[in-house]
N, C-alpha and C positions, 0 to 999 in steps of 0.2 A: 474565551478561556485561554489562559497562558500558564505554563508551568512556573512555579515560584522560584526565586533565586536559590533557595535551599536545594532544589533539585540539581541545579548545575554545580553547586559547591560539592555536593555528595558525589555526583558523577565524576567530576574532575579528580576528586580524591581517589575514587576507584580506578580510574585510568592510570594515575600515577603509581598506584600499587601494582598494577599490571606491568607497567614499564620496568619496575624493579624486577619483577618475576621473570620477564623475558629478556632482560639485559639490554634495554634501550635507554638512551639518555633523553630522547624527545620523540614526539610524534607529530607529523604534519598531515592534516586531513583536507583534501580539496574536493571530495565528493560533497555536493550540496546538502545531501541528507545527513551525512556525518557532521558537517559544519553546524547544521540546525540542531542535531542531537547534542553536540558538545557545548554550544554557545547560545542556542535559542534564536540564532539569526537565520531566517528563511529568505531566500532570494531566488530570482529567475536566473539560472545558469547561462552563461554565454562565454565568449572568447576571453573576457577579462577574468583572470584568476581571482578566486576568493578562497582563502585557506585559513584554517585554525591551526595554531602552533602551540603545543603543550609540552613544556619541559618537565623533567622530574622535579626541578626546583625553580621557583619564579613564576611570574604572571603568565596566564594564557594570553596569547596574542591573536588577533583577528585581522588578517590581511585583506583589505578591500580597496577597490578603485575609488577615487575621490567622489565619483557620482553615486556611490553607495554609502558614503560616510553618514549622512543624516539619517538614512533609512536604518542603518545598523544601530545608531543611537536611539532612534524612535522605538526600536524593538528591545531596547535595554539589553543588548547582547552581553553575555557573561564573559567578557574578555576586554583587554585593552586594544583599542583600534590602532592599526598600523596602515597608513593611507599612502597609496602611490598615485601619481597624477593621471596616467593614461596607459593604454596598451596598444601597440607594443612599447611605445615610449623610448626615451633615450637610455633608460636603465631598466633591466629586468625587474619585475615586481618582486621576485625572490631575492634580488640583491638589496632592495629596499627592506625586505624582511630581515635579511642578514644583518643590516646595520642596526636593527632594533633588538637583536638578540645579544644579551650581555656576553655570552661565550658560546662559540659554535660547539654543537654536540659531537662527541667522537663517533657515536652510532645512533642513527635515527631511523624511524619507520615511516612508511607511507602506505595507504591502502592499496590493495591489488588493482583497484579500478583506475588508479592514476595513470595517465597516458605516458608513453615512452618519451614524448617531447617534454613533458613537465618534469619527469625524473631527470632528464638531461639538464633542464634549467636549474633544478635543485643542486645537482652535482657541480654545476658551474658557479653557482652562488655560494655554495658551502664546500670548497675544494678539499678541505681536510676531514670531511664527514663521510662515514660509510653509510650509505642509504640502502635499506632493505625493505622488501614488501612485508607488511604485517596486517593480519586480519583481526587485530586486537579489539578494535572498536566494533567491528562487525559481530564478534562473539558476544560482546556486552549487549548489543542491540537485540539479540535473540530473546531475552527474557525481560518482560516489561515490569516496571515498578508499579506500586499502587497508584502513584500520581498519574502515570501514563494510562493505566487501565481505566481510571475515571474518565479520561478524555475519550478513549476508545468506546466506552460505554455510552457516553453522550452522543458520539458520532453514530453509533448503532441506532439510537432512538431516532435521530433525524433521517438516517438512510431508510429505516422502515417506514417513516412518515412519507418519504418521497415515493416509495413503492405504492403505498396506499393512495396517494394523490394521483399517481399515474393510472392506477386501476379505476379510480373514481372518474377521471376524465374520460376514459374509454367507455366506461359503463354509461355515463351520461350521453355520450354520442350514440351508443347503441340504442338506448331507450328513447332517444329523441328521433331516431329514424334517419338522421342525416349522415353526412360523410364522416367516416372515421379519420382520425388524424394520421398524418404521415409520420414516418419514423423520426424525422428531424423535428417536426412540430412537437411530438410527444417528448422527445429528449430535451428540447428547449424548455418545455413547460416544467418538467420535474426538476431540471437544473435550477431554473429561476425560483421555483417553490422552495427548494432546499436552502438556497442562499438567502432568500428573504426570511425564512424561518430562523436560520442561524443568526442573522443580524438583528432580528426582532427580539431574540431571547438571550443574546449574549453580548457583553461588552468586550472590547479588546480582542476582536476576532483575529486569529493568526491566519494570514492570507498565504496560501500556497498555490502553485500553478494550476491545480485542479481542485478547487474548494469543494464543489459539488458537481455531479455529473455522472456520465457512464454511457453504456451502449444500449441502443434500442433497435430491435429488428423484428420483423414479422415474417411468417410463412417460410418459404424456401430460403430467404436471406438468413434466417436464424440458424441454418445448418452450417454457416461459416462463423466459427466461434468468436473471432475478433473483428468482424465486419463493422465498419463505421455506419452510423445512421444515414440513410439516404432519403430520396423523395418518394419512395413507394408508400402507399397507404396501407394501413392494417385492413385485413379483409375478414368478414364474417366467415366462420367455419374453420379458420386457421389459428394455429398458436401464434403468440408473440412473446418476446422475452424483454424484460426490464432488468438490465445488469447495472446496478446503481451503487454509488458510494459517496462518501464525503470525508472530510478531515476536520476534526475539532482539535485545536491546539497543535496542529500539524500531525495529528495521529489519525490514520485512516481506518475505515472498515469497508466491507462490501456486503451488499444484500441483494440477492438476485432471485427472481422467480420467473417461471414460464407460466403464462396465462393461456386459457383456451376460450376462444370467442364462439359461443354457442354450445349446444349439447355435444359432448365429446363423442367421437366415433370410437369403435372398439380398438382401432389401431392407435389412436391418440391416447386412450386410457392405458393401453399396454405400455407404450413408451414412457408415459409420465410416471406410472406406478413403479416401474423398474428403477427409474432414476430416483424416485422418492425413497425407495427401499435402500438403494445403494448409498444415498446421502445419509440416511439414518445409521446404517451399519458403519460407514466410514467415520461419521462424527463420533459414534460411541468408541471407536478405536483410538481416538486422540487422547491418550492417557499417559501419565508419566511413566517412563521406562520403555514405552513402545517405540520401535524404530519407525521413522517416516516411511521407509520402503514397505514395512509390514502393514501399516495402516492403509497405504495406497492399494496394496494387493487385496486386502480384505474388502475394501470398498469396490474396486473395479471388478473383482470376481463375481459380485452379485450380477453385474451387467453381462459378464461373459457366460455365467450359468444360465441366464435367461435367453441365451442365443443371440445377443445383440453386440457381441464383441467387435464385429466388423464396423460398427458405428462409433467406436471410441476414437477420440481425437487427442485427448490430453489426460494428464494426471488428475489425482483427486484434488490437490490444492497446493497452497504455498503459504509462506509466512506473510504477515501484514504488520506494518508498523508506521514508520515515517514515509514509507512507500506502499503502493498497492501490492506490488510484487517484490518480495525479498526473501532471503533464506529464513528458515529451512524450507526445502522443497518436499512436499508430500508426494513422492514420486519414486519410481525405480531409480536406483543409483544413489539415493541419499540415505545413508545409514545413521543419520543424526537421531539420538534418543530424545524423545520429547521430555520436557521438564516443565514444572509449574512456572507460569508467567509467559510461556510462549503463546503467540496469537497466530491463528491459522485460518485460511479459508477451507471450507469443505464443500466442493463444487463439482461433483461428477456430472457428466452429461453424455447424451447420445446425439449424434448428428446424422440425419438421414438425408443424403443429397436429393434435391428436388422436392423434398417434403418439408422438413423443419428440423430445428434443434430443440432439445429439452434439457434444461439445466436448472439446478437449484443450488444456491450458494448461501451459506451462513458464515459469519465470522465467529470463530470458536476459541475460547480461552482454555488453555490446559491448566487445571488446578489439581491440588492434592486429592480432591474428592472426585476427580474425573472431569470430563469436558463440560464447559458451560457456554451455551450459545449466547453471544451478545446481541445478535440480530434475532428477531423472533417473529417475523411476518409468517402467518399460517402457511402450512405446506400441504395439507390434505387436498385431495382432488376437488372436493366441494368448495374449498376456499379460493380456488384459482380459476373457476369457471365464471365467465361474464356473459350475461345475456342468454342463458339457457331457458 
């Protein structure tokens, strides 16, 4: 699934209107997700600059190294290609871009993520231009269009199916009485399953650096929230976590559940039910006009009131879009007011050293009618117990 050309025409028109509003003559984007957003060209970032240049008047230009030329054409990038031979090369890539620009802008913007070195390269190539940091495109990315929401919704369906397949594999191993999979084996299985499902059910798949995948960990390992899967096997009597996601059309979701292997102990029930309640309260708080900081507080206060505040390690959630993690941040310090079209994770957790972590995450769309979960794998305790 790929966004239609009309999406990029409309988006580029909106960006030009914003340029007028903020007093910029042009915008240069070198963040790979911004480039994909503006032109539809997804690539693996490396030392060779790739940048989209959008002037108030004239064609959008896509600066690519020669080795990316055919790939950009294959993706039907919504821009005119400007190709440089190699990096570092005898001439700066930005000097090649300057040759393709009919008239240098008096004042142009770049995203805050652009490196100091690249800003210096822009200044050298465009000596008469005033270059300023601008979060213009980042602001537009906060609210998803209906075309984007359709892609996120399909990604949610596949991510939920990956969760179900992971649970099925473990349940089969439990019922068979054999060895349970290692974290790495389980992660590899669900990743392959999700990718195969996507290619079987869709043509023209937009390939991004992590098309399907995520984190898998069991027992005490799951008390480390971003630990990578290792060689440890899942063990009966312990929780394990599937933290999965995928991207359809370059648009991500995440769907995460903690599972319990065997009849839950009183301790396991307590940890899980507190997190489940916090996730429900936090998700309900994701409504238009609510500040991110207030939603986060409502969510995490459930855990604090239960006496488990010492086991908190992170915020309620974050924005999701062309990246797994992007603004706004559902956290202390972010006063962003939620608005329809924003897409967020709702993923509170508790992490008990030496025991386990418990986290539930859904991808949630803010709408005029309130929060709408795009991911929907069941969350009740009876739904996540395997082999009781």
